[in-house]
N, C-alpha and C positions, 0 to 999 in steps of 0.2 A: 555202584563204585565208579563206573565210567563218568557219570555226571559230576561226581565229587572231584575227580581229577580235572575235568573241564573247567569247573569253577575255580580251582586253585591255579591252574595255568592261566586262566583269564585274568585273575587278580595279579599275578606276577607280570603278565604282559602289560597290564594297565598301570601298575604302580612302579615298576622298575624304571620306567622312562620318565617318571614324575620328578620334577626339580626338587620338590620337598624331600623325597626319599633319598635322592643323591646328596642333598645338603645334610641330611641326617647321618649318612655314612661318613661324609667328610668331617662333620662335627665330631663324630666318634674318633676318627683318625687323629684329629687335632688334639683332642683331650688325651688320648693315649700317647701321642707323640710328645706332648708337653711334659708329662711325668716321666716318660721313658728317657727323655733328654737328660734329666738329672741323674737317672740311674746309669746311663751309658757314660756320662761325663765322669761320674764317680769311678766307674770301672776303668775308664781310660787313664784317670789320674793314678790309679793303683799300679798300672802297667801290666795287669794280668788279664787274661781272657775270661769271658763268662760263657756259660752254656746258653745256646741260642734260644732255649725254651724258658730260661729263667726270667727274662724281661716281662713276659706275660704274667708269670706267677707273682712277680714283685709288684708290677704296676696295677694289676687287677685288684690286688688285695690292699692297695693304698686307699685309705678311707675317703680322702677328698677326691681322688680320681673317680671312685665309684659314685660319688655324689653327682658329678657332672657327666660321666659317661652315659648314664641312663637318659640324659636329655637328648642325645643324638638318636637313641632308640625311640623315644617318644615322638620325635619329629618324623621318623620313618612311618609310624602307625597313627599319626595324628588325625587322619581322615576317618578313623573308625566311627561308625560301623560300615563305611565304604558304600554308602547308598548313592551310587552315581554310575553313569556310563552304562555299559552293557550288563551290569549287575542286575538291573531291573528285568532284563530279558531272561537272565538266568533264574531269577526269582520266580518268574512266570513259568518257565519250562520245568524247573527242578523242584519247586515247592519250597516252603519256608525251612523245613527241617534240613534238607540237603544244603540249601543256601547257607544256613547258619553254620553247619559243620564245615562247609568249604571256607567260610571266613575264619573260623576258629583254627583250622589246620593251616591256613595261609599264614596266620600270625605265628604259629608254632614253627613253621618252616622258615619264615622270615627272621625270627629270633635266632634260629640256628645259623643262618647265613650271616647275620650281623655279628654274632659271636665269633664265627669262623674268620670273618674278615678282619676283626680286631686282632685275633690270634696270629693270623698269617702276616699281618702288617708288622707286628712286633718281631716275628721270626725273621722276616726279610731284612729289617733294619739291624737286628742283632747279629745277623750272619756276617756282617763286616767287622764285628768285634769279638766273635766267640768261636766255640767249638761245639761239636755234636757228641753227646754221650749221656750216661746215666748219672754222673757225679755232679754234685754241687760245686760251684766255683769258690775260690778263696774270697773274692770280693763280697759275694752274697753271704758267706759264712760270717765274715767280719761285720756286715750290715746287721745280721741277726743278733750279733753279740753287742750291738751298739746301744746298751741300756741307758747310757747318759745322753743319747741322741745327738752326739757331736757330728756324726756323719749326716744324720737326718736334717739337722739344722743347716748344714753347709750345702747339701745337694738337693734338699727338698724332697726326699724320698725315704721311706722306712720299710723294714721287713722284719718285724719282731716275732717271726714264726719259726723259732728254733725247733719246736716240737715237730713241725711238718718236715723239716729237713732231716730229723732223726728217724722219722717214721716212714718216709717215702723217698724214692729216687726222684730225679727231676722229671722224667716222663710221667710218672705216677702223679706227682704234684701238678703238673701241667694239665693232665686229664681231669683231675678233680676240680681244679680251678676253672677249667673250661665248662665243666658240667654245672657248677654252682652259678656261674655267670649266666649260662644259657637258661637255667631254670628260673632265675630271678627275672630275666628279661621276658621270658615266656609268660610268667605270672603277671608281670606288670602290663604286658600287651593284652592278655586275656581280661584283666581287670578293666583296662581302658575300654575294650570292646563291649563288655557286658554293661558297664556304666553308661556308655554312649548309646547302646541299644535301648536301654530302659529309660534313659532320661534325655541326654543330648550330648553332643560332642564336647561342649564346654564343660559340662558336668563330669564327663569322663576324664578330661585332662585335670580338672581340679581334684578329683578323687585320687588319681594315681600320684600326682605331685604331693598331695597331702600325706598319702601313705609312705611315699619315698622320703619326704622330709622328716616325718615322724620317726621313721626307722633310723635315719641318720642321727637325729638328736638323741634318741634313746641309746644308740650305739656309742655316741660320744660321751654320754653320761655313764657308760659302763653296763647298761642293761642289754647285753647281747642276746640273752635268752628270749627276750620279747621284742627284738628288733628284726624285722624281715630283711633289712639291708645287711645287718650283721651276719645273718645266716647265709648271705651270698658271698661271704668272705670265709672260705673253709678254714683258714688258719685260726679262727676264733674257736673252733670246735675239735681240732685235731689234737688229741692228747695221748696217742699211743693205743687207743681203743678204736672201735668202729662207731663211736657215738655220733660222728659227723654225718653218718647216713640218715640220722633223724631229720636233718635239714632237707635232704633230698626227698624223704618221704613226706615232709610237710609241704614242700612246694608242689609235689605231684598231687597230693590230696587237694590243695587249694585250686590247682588248675582243673582237676576233675570236677570239683564242686562248681566252679565257674562255667564249665562246659555244660553240666547238667542244668544249671540255672538258665543259661542262654537257650537251651533246647526247650525248656518249659515255657519261658516267657516270650520266645519268638512267635509262638502260636497265638498269643493274645495281643501282641503289639499292633496298634493301628498305624500302618504306614501312611505316607502322604497319598492323597487322592491320585489314583492312576498308577501307583507304584507297581502293582502286581500285573498290570496289563500293558505297561509301556514297553514298546519294542524298538 
């Protein structure tokens, strides 16, 4: 257990100072900020405050935002499987199995931090425009009733999830939205890692972008049941029952499968000459 913690700490020490990781976070902030601007401009024009947790719920569940938000995350983990620096020494000291689990848990923790950073960013900005509480605001309620998309077309933001508003308070919706985004990012990061481990970094990027774009296209065509990206938008599956937890179970199962696959194949992978003895 101690060696696993050392590996994860080493990865954070190595990666958090990397310009690529910093740019990934700033790209995420830029994407969230772009769509949040439209939502807050709409709220300001109504003259009414919004709940400071609502912006995250609204922006995260906007389809086009989700298409681009993931790009920042992929930039953060683009170096998977992270075979550089003192990782070689850790591989030598800890063995392949622990090294692999360290990489995997690093991705899971980094995905949580990335999701939390996006959520905190929206809360900080919204705090200048809103209030704290359990209730949904009048602007968001009107946005949910905008079936003709008049508001959406003017402010470039939508929130057609009236069922979510009826079934959940704002903090509950915020928590579910956070969980769904985190699980999707964790899955995409795990998929990138496993594909890069088995083939190459380029193959990993191509794989996850392919899965992401396929999910977006199927979602836009209305096939939400078979779109992984659509399953990262909880509003698609909240209908007054607990059926939306099926998406949580699906992502958890996929992450576990990828973890098992990486544990199996890491024993058979031929690393570059000298990888396991480089100090």
